[in-house]
N, C-alpha and C positions, 0 to 999 in steps of 0.2 A: 503491499500501499505504499510505505515511504518513498521509492523507487519510481512510482507511478504518478506521488503528488510532484516530487522534482522535476520530471519529464513536465507536467502543465507546466509548473513554473516558470522551470526555462524557454518552454515557448513560447510563453506570453512574455520573458525579455527579451526575446530575440524578435517577433512582434516591434515591441517597443523600440525597440535599437531599429530598426528600419524606419518604421512610422512616427518615431517622436515625439510622441504622447501615449498613457493611456487613451481606449477608445471613449471619447463622451466626457471627457474630462483637461484640466491641463495639465497632469502630474506629467510631468516629462524622464527623462532617462534615467538621468542620474537619483531621481527620489526613487525609482520604478526597480531599479539594479538593486539599490541601499537595503530598499525593504527587502525585494528578493534574497539577496544573499543570507541575509539576517536569520528570512523564514527557513531558509535550505540546511542553515548551521545548527538552526535549531531542531529539524526535521534527523539529522543525521545526529543528533546529540555531540554535537564541535562545539569545543568550549572557547569563549576569546584567545584567551592564549594560543588555539591550534589556529582560530581562523585569521589573527594576527599573522600567525606563519607561512600562513599560504601568500601575505601578499609580498611581491619582488620588492623590496623597501630602495631597494637598488635605482629601480625603474623609477619608481615615485620620486626620488631624491632626487635625480639626473631631469626630470620631466618640471616640479619644482624651481628648478636652476632655470631653466629654457623658459620657462611661462614669464617666472619675476624677468629675465633679460628684456622678451618682448614688451610687458608692461614699462618697464623706467624706459624704453626707448619712445615708445609712444607719447610717453608724455613731455618729452624735449617739444619745447617749442620751437614749432618752424619744420616738425621731423614732418606732417603733410606736405609742405610746401617743397622738401628737399625732395621728398620721393615722387612728387607728382612731376616732376620729369619723366622719370619713368614713363607715364600716362603718355610722354611725346612720341613715346616708339608706339609703330604701328600695335594692334592686337594683337595678331598673328606672330610675332617677333617677340612677343610681352610674354606670350603665354608660350613659344618654345624655350627664350630666356628662363622663364618660370620650372620648368619641367627639367629641363637639362641639370640645375644648378639643384633641385631637389633631388634626381635622381643619381648625380654625382657623390652631395653628399651624404644622401642616404647609404654609397655603400662605404663608410670610412665611419659610419657611428648609426647606431639605431634608426629604425626610418622612424620609429612614435617620437621621439625625440626632435629628429629633424622637423615634422610638421610642427610639432609645440613651440617649435622659433621660428620659421618660415610663414605661417598662417598669421599670427599675429604682426610679426611686419609686412607682411603682403595687407592686410587689413587698414595699414597703415595709406596706403591709397587713396587717392578720392573715391569715391565709390562708381562705377560706370557700370552699365548696363550687363559688358561681359563679366563681374566679379565673382558671380557664384560659379561660370566657365573656367576660370582661371582656379579657386578653391579646388574645384575637383579635378583639374587637372593635377594640383601639386599632389593630392591625395594619390593619385592615379599613379606618378612617377613617382612617390618613397617606393611602394610597395615593386616597382619594374626594377627602380636599383637597388633596392635591396634583395633580389632575387640573386643576383649574381655577386654577392659577396656574403660569406660567414659570420661579419659582425654587424649586416644589414638587420637582423630583427632576432629575437630572444629565441624562436625556433630554432635557426639555421647554426645560433653558435652550440646549443643543446646538439644536433646533430651532426656536428662538429665535434665537439667532446667524446661523443660516443664512437664514433667511426674510425676518428683521427684523419677525416678530412682536412688536408690543409686551405690557406687562402688561395695560394698558388693553380692549386689543383682545382677547385672549386671555379676560377675567376676562369684557367685555361677554357670550361667545360663551358660555363655558361654566358661567359662575356658574348658572344655573336649573336645567339638567343634575346640577351636583354636588350642588346643594341638595338635588333630587327623590333623587337617588340615595344620600344620607346617610338620609337619614328611612327609605326603604325599607328602608336598609340594617339600622337601629336597628330596626323593626317586622316585620322577618324571624328577627332574632336573636331579640328578643320574642317571636313565634310560634314558633319553634325549641324555644328555649330559656325556653318559660315557666316550667314544673314548674321547674327548675335553679335562677330567677331568685326562686324565691318559696321557696324550702327556706329552713328555719330556719336564720340564723345561728349558726356555731359556727368556732372558731377551732384549729389545731393546737397553740400556743403561747399560754401566761398573756401577760396585758396589764402592760408594765413599768408600776411607779411614776411618776406623773409626779412630775415633781421640780420645788419653786418656781423655786429657779434653777438656771441653765445659769453652767458656767464662762467663762471667756474664749476657752479655745479652743474650745468649744462654737460661742458669738456668733460668733468667727472664721471656723468655717467655712461657717453659715450666712451668714453676710457675706459672702464672696469666695463663694460661690454664687449668691446673688443677682445678685450684680457680674457674674459671668462667663453667665450665663444673659442677664442685659438687654442686657449690652455686644454681647453673641455676635450677639442677634436684633436686634439695630436697626442692626448694622453689616453684617448682609447681605442689609437692606432699602438701606440708604443708601448703604454704600461697600462693595460686594463684592469690590473688588482689592484692601483690607485688610486679609482675613479671613484669609488664609494667617498674616500678619504676628501680627495679634491673637490665633489661636490658640494661637503659638509663648508669645506674654505669659501669657495664661489657665492653659497650661499648665503654664509655670512658678510660675506664683501659687497653682496648687491643687496643687501638688506643694510647697512652701515652706508652705503653711497648713496641710498633711495630719495629723491626728490623730494621737496618739502609735502605735496600733497598723498603723502601717504595712502590713505585710503583711498584715494581714486587711484592708486596704482593698483594697489592689493585687488580691487574691482575688477583692476583689466586680469589680471594677473588670471584670472576662472579657479579659484581656488575648486569650486565644487567638480568642477573635471578630474582631478586628485581623488574627490571621495570617488565618482564613476570607476574610474581603473582600479581602485584598491576593492571595490563593490567587484568587481568581473571577476578580480585573480580569487575571490573567495567561491565566487559563485561557479566559474569555472572548474574550480580543483573538486567543489564538492559536488559538482555533475559526474566528473571522471570517475571520480570513487563510486556512485550511486551505480556507476554503467561497467565497473570490474564485479561487482558486489556477487554474491553467491547466483542470485538467480540468473544473473545475463552473465556470466564470466563467460563459459563456451563458448556461447553465440557468439559473442565482442571478440573475445582470442583471435576465433576462427576466420573472424571479417580482416581484423584485422593482419594477421598473419600472409592471408591471402590476397592481398589489397598492394603487397610489391612484387606479388610473380611477375608483375607485367607492367609496361608503360600504360596501361590503359588503365591496370587497377591505379597505381601511383594518382593519376590525373585524377581518377573518380573519390578517391581517398581524399586527394585535397581540399576538391569541389565543396565535397558535405561535408570536410572539418572545416575546414573557413568557416565555413556561411552557419554555423549550428553550433558547436561548444569551443571554436575556435581551432587555431591553430598550437598554439604551445601545449594545452592539455591533453590531444590526439597524437601531440607528436610524443609526448612523455607516456601518456597510452600505447602506442605503437611501439616503442621501444623498451617499454614493462615487459612484454611478453616475445620479442624476438632475442635470437640467443648472441645473432650479430647481424651485420647492415657494411653490405662492403662500401667502399669509396662510389662506385658509382652508384649506386641506391641514394645513399646520401644525399650526392648533391643534384641528383634529379626530384629529388622530397623536397629541397631546400629549395629550388626555382621555380616547382608547379605550386607548391605550399603556399610561397610568398604572392604570385602573380593570380591564384585562384582569388584571393582576397579582395583582388579590384571587384569581381562579379557582381557582388550586391552592398549595399552598404555598412549594413551588420557584419560582414566576412571580413574587414582589418580594424584593428582598433587604429590604426593613425588616422584614414575615414572617419571616425567616428570623429577624434580628437577635431580633427577638419571642422566639423560639421558643426561643434556644441560650440567651438571660437566663435566659428562665421555665425551661428545663433546667437550671442552675445554680443555680436557686436550690429544685429539685427537684418541680417542674409539669411535664408531660409534656404537651406537645400533640403527636398523630398526625397522619398525614397525612390521615386519615378522618374524625378529630374537626375539622379547619380546613375540608377540601371541603365537608363537612357545611353550612356556613356560606357558603361563601368562591365555590361556583359560583352558589346562587339570589342572592346579591349582585350578582354578576360579572352574569350573566343581568339582572336589575332596571337596575344601570347603564348597560349597554348598550341597554337599551331606554329608557331616559332621556334617552343621547344620541341617539338616531333619532329621539325624539318630540321633542326641544327643540334640537338643534342645528343 
């Protein structure tokens, strides 16, 4: 009975993550997911200490750092005027720049963190009719870029650790497919949103006057932001074991250098998003535990073991896992029932599980982060709007992988 209850709650959460709120209410993703995580923990008899242990504190800490960086930069007077120069670019060029930058950054650090940094910065631009398209392109590019790197997302790190797959091996096998997928994603977005990307450029707010001089506090805020971004990026690549300690230092530095309007900065930082992510960690772990209970153990084990025997099985597993229980718990479940995993299998799983997250809005934490940040700034991205681009982009990425992997 408890397993059925958890299944019903999980399906409800998936619906809310895709739709944005509970039917006929204003209860959004964060409140629904938090309540669902608590309910599932109570059903499974999980103690508060165990629930907190399920939360990836390092990911939350890194997310908090980059959300605060974006919030600090957004408070700089004249930031909108400076960023509005990018709007002088043709919308197609701006889309290409956003997607390429996001994909490259997602190859050297976790894509969830990349979008948490770039989405607030992108929203510094004066709002255009194509702002939602840019944000969707950002989310799609983050998953494609992460597909080519073992550092691109948590499940790839887990797969590499379990199989011994190196960054060089995975990059050699998946880079061509990822590049083709990114190019096709750009082409698909342009074809489907051509009119939108050609529309006259207008803003919903007047440009701020560009000041000749910045104050000491503004220059300090900018310098700290650059220092934090560069140090976190380099450390994630060269010395990942020190990343958590560095994150604490950066968080303290950001808090000490925060502009005077601290309440506005904290509102801009979107703290409820961290609550949503923490709740998802607890919920997905609880669902994973329920799936491996005695009632379902053998059925689930047989399906998991058979899913990696062929390319079609890996693709099917990746698509289903990404858009239901999530990539990370699915990969943990898979590895728990496998005796060994070859480098080739690990690389295929890393690529296809990453790009499959683009299929639907709930398929990737990076997509949810982008949508929640956009919602906070008054830009609504719905399930159908995302799926209209996500489905063809995912199909193109899967075909690219079949051809080139």
